C-alpha positions in Angstrom: 19.5 9.0 16.9 19.3 5.6 19.4 21.9 2.7 17.7 19.7 -0.7 16.5 21.5 -3.3 17.2 20.7 -6.9 16.0 17.6 -8.6 16.6 16.3 -5.5 18.3 12.2 -4.7 18.5 11.1 -2.0 15.7 7.8 -1.2 14.1 7.8 -1.4 10.5 5.4 -1.8 7.6 5.3 -5.6 6.8 4.7 -6.2 3.3 3.2 -9.5 3.3 0.9 -8.3 6.2 -0.2 -5.6 5.0 0.7 -3.3 7.8 2.7 -2.0 10.5 4.2 -4.5 12.9 6.8 -5.7 15.3 9.9 -6.4 13.5 13.5 -7.6 14.6 16.0 -5.8 13.0 18.1 -8.6 11.0 21.5 -6.0 9.7 22.7 -3.1 10.6 24.1 -0.1 7.7 25.4 3.0 9.5 24.3 2.3 13.2 20.6 2.3 10.4 18.3 -1.0 10.4 18.8 -1.6 7.3 17.0 -5.2 6.9 14.5 -6.4 9.2 12.2 -9.6 9.6 8.7 -9.4 10.2 7.6 -11.1 14.1 4.0 -12.4 12.9 4.7 -13.7 9.2 8.9 -14.1 9.4 9.5 -12.8 6.0 12.6 -10.5 5.6 11.7 -7.0 3.8 14.5 -3.7 3.7 13.5 -1.3 7.0 10.8 1.1 5.5 10.7 4.1 8.5 6.7 2.7 8.7 6.1 3.9 5.5 2.6 1.8 3.4 4.0 1.9 0.0 1.8 4.3 -2.5 -1.7 2.6 -4.1 -1.5 1.5 -7.1 -3.5 2.6 -10.2 -4.9 0.9 -12.7 -5.7 3.2 -15.8 -6.8 0.6 -17.5 -10.0 0.9 -15.0 -10.5 4.1 -14.8 -10.6 4.0 -18.5 -13.6 1.8 -18.0 -15.3 3.0 -15.1 -15.2 6.5 -17.1 -16.6 4.9 -20.5 -19.7 3.7 -17.8 -20.2 6.8 -16.7 -20.5 8.6 -19.8 -23.3 5.7 -20.7 -25.2 6.9 -17.8 -25.2 10.1 -17.3 -22.9 12.1 -20.3 -23.2 15.9 -18.9 -22.5 15.1 -15.2 -19.2 13.1 -16.9 -17.7 15.1 -18.4 -17.6 17.7 -15.5 -16.8 14.8 -13.0 -13.3 13.6 -15.7 -12.2 17.4 -15.8 -13.0 17.8 -12.0 -11.7 15.2 -11.2 -8.9 13.9 -13.2 -6.4 13.1 -10.4 -8.8 11.2 -7.7 -9.4 7.1 -8.9 -12.6 5.9 -7.9 -12.0 3.2 -5.0 -12.4 -0.4 -6.2 -14.9 -2.4 -3.9 -13.8 -5.4 -2.1 -14.1 -8.8 -3.9 -17.2 -10.7 -2.1 -16.1 -14.3 -0.6 -18.3 -16.4 -1.6 -19.8 -19.3 0.2 -19.6 -23.3 -1.3 
């Protein structure tokens, strides 16, 4: 177990950059980093042990997707809903419009 000191470089998931980036240790509790500062965007946050937060599931989008699927193909919608109730459809990123 290594002891961390203030200012040490450490990799962590940045909540602002949304990726694992270099961070500096800002505070230490029981020889473990408690707070870190991103060296790219300079935001402070709790040390997350390089773990990204779980993806958010929008239940309204799932319900609307199920309704659209029922209208398109009612037979496969029932099979799809029963088999893949856990998996959420992945939303496509919105395209930026050029003006």
